[in-house]
C-alpha positions, 0 to 999 in steps of 0.5 A: 453477492459482492462483485470482484470490483466491490471487493477490490474497492473495499481492499483499496479503502483498507489499504489507504486506511492502513497506510495513512495510519502509519503516516499519521503515527498511530499507536503500534497495536492499532497499526498492526491490527489494520495491517492484519485486516489487510493481510487477511483480506488479501489472503482470502481474495487469493485463496478463493481465486477472486484476485491474482497475486499481480492484481494485488501487487498492483493495487498495493503499489498504487495505494503506496504511491498515492499515500507516500509518493513515488518509490524512487525520487530523482534528485539533482546535485546541489551547486556546492556538491563535491565530486567523488574521485 
């Protein structure tokens, strides 16, 4: 029997694969299939009570940050930017 840690680790690998596929520009059917696998695995973890909704949200947020960077980037105005009045 697989442990909870093993299953969450497997989900993390699947998430990284799906997010990297999107970044690399794979074809839509392939990307949709990857997302379907991730969605189904997450639903199974939720339905069986193995993982909570918050655990899965945290896992997805971590994977997205790793692949795509932070959700919000801070920028500074350029030296020639006009101030809106």
